[in-house]
Phi, psi and omega in degrees: 000139177297160173299321188276349173292312182291337174303320182291348176275270185229306192278137167253125183299143193298323180290347184258357189278129175082013178274168184262052176291134179292144179294154177286142184294146184279131182295142180295149182293147173289153179301333185264009186300135189083342177269327179229114181272140186282139184291146173282155180304315187303315186292314176311308182303312178305317185292316183295317177309318182301338185280353178289126187291320186281107191301319183293317177296314180302318173296315170307304177309314185293325179297312181298324177297317178307309178306313182298316182298315179298317175305316186291327181287318178309308185300319182304325185272356179263101181269148177259124183253161183094217190280119169242120178220163179297118172278094190299155179308155186301146179291159178231140176237138177274132185237077190296349184272344181274142182279145193278143176201162187302149178087345182274161177262146183210169173224161179283146182304130181085000183272179184249028180057020182264354174233118181247141183238147177255130182282109183275314181195161172283134186238107174064039172081279185270004183248164189211140178279115184238158175228129181286147175252131014261348195281356169082007180297134184247153178192163175253117187235164170275156179299331175289353181264002187240153175225137175285148174234160177228134173269141175303124188108342176283154181288141177235154178224092186281162171212161183249122176261119181286133180250320185199168175198155172235133174231116185232354181210101186301333189255023179244157181281178187250128167288154189238129172243131178237122173278106183189163163296134190288340179290315180283338170291320175301315170313310175299316190286335172293327172299325189267323190217038179296126178074023185243348190270134185282317181212132170250123173246130183221138175236081183297171174294149191277346185057053183268004172091016191251033179048049184249009172205163187240145163232121196051052167069003172253129179294145175257125179233186189290358180267351183278115184290343183248023188293326177297322183278336175289316178304311176297323179299307178312302184291330182293312178305311180295322180291323176305318179282320178295326181299324181280349171283327184301138172289166174310330175247025175287155184233136176246135176238123182240122171266149185196165172238201193284348175296324182224006184301320175286319172305314179301316184296324171290326176291315179297322180294326171297322186281314192247057187294345187249029181228146180278137179243126178236133179259116182256136176262124174251118173277106190253000181206080182294346176279338181084145179248128184295126167230195192290330181229341180219156179255112186287133178244351190223165169232187185231146169240112180269113179271121173245121191237139178300138197302128175071022169247145176261099181249340191273122182277161179289164177244144178284130187273147171292156187300321183289343183272339189297132175269169166206149188211161186282138175298328178285127173292159169208164178088200181298141184056030178265350188286159177298323175294344181284310175221092177311311186300347178258014181243104186198171178278152168237139182252130177228131182231135182050043180074006187236134176296125182250336187191161174230149182259180178280165176287125178282166176305156176303323188274004178273129174223118178304142174279341187221155174277334171218133174213166177272135179223096186054239188273353185258150168260133176251115192251139172235148177284070183237124180288185185290343172268009182077011181271126181286130177237210179224166171281151173286330184259155165284158186308306191305319181290331187283324179290321182279335178241019177311335179288355176262003181257143167212168190258136184217144181268128177219123186046050183065013178231141175271138188233147167268129187240144168266134183257125182275106186262344182229151172207152176303134178296127175285174177268357165236130183249113186227106182195154181300330185294341181273352178309114184281347176285306188283326187250013180242271187305308183291325174300311181292325182295323181293309185299313187271009177049045171118338176295120181260158181216136189278125171064053183281150175285154175293145179302319190274340172287329174286325178296308181297326176296316185287320186288323180308337174250329194246024176301318182256013174251078193283355169245029186293146172259129185241144181227135166227106185263009162238068191296335183052242184275358181093009187298330177307310180290324171303317184288328178286329178286323177298316174302315180300317179302323191287320190239014182056039181280155176241045181286152186230137186245134169249122174253143167233131177209146170276178187250045181305144166263139178305157179301307173307313185284333181290317184290329175291325181290321183303318186299331184262005170085020175263136183226178178303127177116329176288123184310328180285337176275309190291338179301340180265356184291165182295315177295318180287323189258347183230295186308301187292318179299315187301305187294327183282324172301318182285336176282327177272339178081010186204157174278177181297335184272002177084006178287133180282158174281144180261162172104173174223156173287168186296331180271014175089353170302131177287130180299335189282339179292342184059208181219143174283079173220169176243136171225143177240133181250130179233155163245134177288133176231186184226145180244157180282124183295334186289323180290318177304309183301328178272002175081018182270006183235027184300316181290332179292332180264354179302322184291339175286323179295321179296315174301308180304334180268015164100013168063035183260141184066157184291137185297144176234147188249161179199146185269350174088030181261346188280185178288319184203168182227111167237108191290146178302318193249006178231150189263063173222151174222152181237130170264124183254334179236113190294335179296350179250037175294326186292321178289321182294321178298325181292317183294334180293320182298337179286344188238093187282349182277347186295135186248324197222132189233123178248132190242114173280118174196155179265351191249122177298325175297308175306311178302317176299319182291322175296311186283342171299338177268355179258160178300139174302336184281349177273143180269128182239152172222156178257122173250137020250009192291315180304310178303308185291317179296326183296320182270344178284321175274349188275056180261173188305316174302342188255354189275000000 
């Protein structure tokens, strides 16, 4: 389709917006214009229907045509306001791990998904007869020349292949890293955690035109006139899924810069209509990055918060930021007579508040504002002029937050001062800890011993984003599905270490290889799916190593990490945390239905049960499977339900039960006999149905 043809649809290429193109000259009227009117398609159709000899049938068809005509008129009156963009053809993902067989769609290895082939039949074992879509050109190729593809929106049946793990805290849950395209990973996570995520933090590609992301396996650069709509198409699919993962009080945070912030804002308004949106400016480079007219110093974090809810917590202030003010009131409404209940003594010993006294009678007037009573100092809210005032805080707060009070001498008088340890987050974050060079690029470079990653976030900027939502959610579930170098997991570990939390982070990132490295590998015949190619990918070379090293406090070669965190913690000490690393793969639904892939779906069941305890394997041949260290159980042979139920009573920690049965009636009967506190699912039906219906038209 031509550029001008697309204009008639939705997207206007950026470079044409606001130009002074001359309007097309009007075509001269036809000599018979106004004398003969062109018939509408509906009118033509009605004429043809009149030729139907059966009167009853003719009447029914005309009635249906009338209904269609009415609906068309309704559609014409419904204009779409807001963001309108070209919905590009479905994204395609290559699946090099799946075996080639008849009936699948495939591309040739090393291609850019622009030529798709249908596999017709196997020929002589290792060769296949293929037909190019749509021109029908046929050829015979070897299996190693092909890679199966899936279009986004086609049913997929995922599994998680365990690759590695770190265990340093037996009593804590496991963080999870998934090497996968994030769209398919989100579909899997919906099966496990729909409506359960506390905060989603993402840092998507900024779409600067620097060939730093792909659409359909092709890099998008500044010369692509549809790069904005491709980016929006990519984001929309993922945000629709992500929204369903959030709890009712869940918060989404997305960092972005000026290249897409306005487009993204409109898209978010469309997808999250019942959310309040706040945009934070984070100064991550106070030196400035040169542009045509200004030196850019900041980027943005867009917060999406369920409407009319106060969910953002205060932040703890560094010592140099802390303010102080007198506990004694001054100014308007500060007199004793204004709030008599807040005029009473406070007892201080060794600089610490140890008690508060009762409100005195109206006719009692202390002679001094401060005096000594044995070992204690007694403070009354009386100012330097002898005027009786009142305290700023009520008694209960003085007792519970007395650690924020201190004694200080001012103008030869002792006064009680409040120290401001917390403050609401402002909409501009400016501090040295947010510097992306020092606490992003250099930090990652130091951890990976020279391996570089482009533009990682400051560890402390991400920590504050997560803390702003999860300060009081010590068991929060956190998701980042554009994980990059893994800063979100690193920040979660640091936050847990500070307050002894058990927050759990799930990271998802693909294993994309840089364009330069991919071209180099291609010269040596190395393609996606080959170990020599995959080792250069983001997840394999950056995300997993970084997360593993910071938890262990050392690299794989046993060299300790150098440096300290801003709170003084040594990086070599690592964290008391657990990690599990998976790669997303796909299953044959028929094999799942026959129970032949029990072991392959166990990691998914383990995730659903909270990723607790070291994962255990089973081939699924026994009557049931109840892992020793994880709180879930699987009934494999339903005829042994009575015995299985007795086994469950021995395990009070079980939270999730999976029942293998083909009968929905049997499933309902069994769950009726189980505790209502247990979360139950029917295998393998719930798994197959979830991914069968999770297609593009249902997203």
